[in-house]
N, C-alpha and C positions, 0 to 999 in steps of 0.2 A: 450304739454306734452304727454309723453307715459304712457299708463295705460296697464299693462299684467294681463292676468288671468292664473293660474297655480294651482298646487298642492303641498303639503308639500313635500319637497325633491328636487323641480326644483330649478334650478339657473336663474336670471333675470340679464340682462344686461342694463346699463344706460350709456349715454355720456355726456360729458360737455366740454367746452373749455373756455380758458381764453379770456376775452374780455375787455381789459382795456381802459381807454380814451387816454392814451398817444399813443398808436399804435406801442409800442417797439416790438411787436411780441415775448415777453418773454414767456417762458413755465410756469412760475410761481413757486411756491415753497410751501411746506407744504400743498399738496392737502389732503383734508379730505372728508370723507362721513358719514353720519348717517342715519340709518333706524329707523323710528318712527312708532309705533303702532297706526293707526288712532283712534281719539277719546280717546286716553289715558289721564291722567292727564297732564296738561301743564308742570309739573315740573318732569315728568318721565324721566328716563334716556333712551337713545337710545337702541333699541333691538340688534343692530349690527352696529360696526362702521368699514366698510370694507376699505381697501387701495386702492384709485384710482390708475389705472397704466397709466402712460404717453404712448401715442402712438408714437412710435420712428421711424416708417419706413418713409423714405424720401418723401413719397407722402402725408403724413399728415402734414398740416400746425402747426406751434408752438402752443403749449398750448391745445392739443386735449387729453382728458382723457377718460378712460373706468372705470366703476365701476361695479364689479361682486358681486351679492349678492346671496349667497347660503342659501336659505330658508329652512334650515333644523331645525328639533326640537332640535337638539344638539346647534343651533346658538340662541335659544330662540324664534323661530316662532312656531306658532299655525295655524292649518287649521280653515277656517272660519273667517279669519281676513283680514283686508286691512292694507297696510303699504304704508307709503310716504318716499321718499329717497331725501336728501338734500347734496348738495356738496358746498365746498369753497376752496380757494387757495389764497395765498399771491403773488400778481403780482403788480410791480412798486408801492409800498407803498400803495397799496389797498387790501382789503380782501372782495372781493365780495362773497355773499352766494346765493344760489338759489335752488329752488325746481327742480329736474331733472327727476322726474317721480314717479309712483306708481304702486303697484301690490296687486291682492286679491288672497288669497289661498282658493281654493274650500273646503267646510266642507268635512269631512270624513263620508262615509256612514257607518252606525252602523249596527251590527250584520250581517256582511258579511261572510259566511262560504266559506272556501276553501277545495276544494275536490282534494286531492292527486292524482297523476297519479297512475293507477292500483287499486284504491281503489273500484270501482265498477266493479266486475268480475261476471261470471256466478256462482261461487262457493258462492260468498258472498251475491248474490242477489236473492232472491226466488221469482220467476215471478208468482208463483201461487198466492201470496198475493199481487202483484203489481196493479192488477185491479180485487178485489174480486166481484164475481158474486153471487147475491142471488138467491135462488131457483126461484124466481118470475122473473128472468131474462130469458125469453124464447121467442120464436118467432122471432121477429124482431132483438133481439140482436146478432151480430156477432162480434168476435174477430179475428183479423189478426195480427199475430206477425211476426217480421222479419225474412224472410227466408222461411217462411210457405207459401204453395199455398193460394190464396183468396178463401174463402168459397164461394160456387156458389150462396148463397143467396144475396150476395153482388152485384153479377153480373146480377141478374134477375130483371125483372121488366119493366115497360114501359118507353118510353123516356119522358125527361121533356119538358113540353110545355113552350116555350119562347115567350115573346113579342119582336118581331123584327120589325124594320121600313119596310114598304112595299117598294119593289123597285120602283124607278122612271122610268117610261117608256117614 
């Protein structure tokens, strides 16, 4: 069975086919699907009951169905949960039911800030307070800002000694 991972608002697709013992090749009737919240009370109603669609292109054999599950908050889904999808249909006086897949919705990351386009501008951002220097920050402390020349103290000094493998002769 298929298990998907996604986020709230994603759509998930599952498939099933009629497989009866008489071999009639019937498409079946009254196809239905239910989505269950994993771990919920056994008497809990399905979160969603999407309508399976019969695949009608000539290349598909009889009885092939697709179930689309729109995992949106408006459909009763919540982030951080796992859901199971079941399907059934009536075919040749039989009504087989089966588990056709599952999906997990990733938890929502809390306290995420969104920065609007153009919110950080030179006028709105005081660079003098971005990296405040105390009076004790002298000597080895050097600041380079974008677009300014690199201070000479950063370029001075002796080369770094590195341990390298000796060449093989």
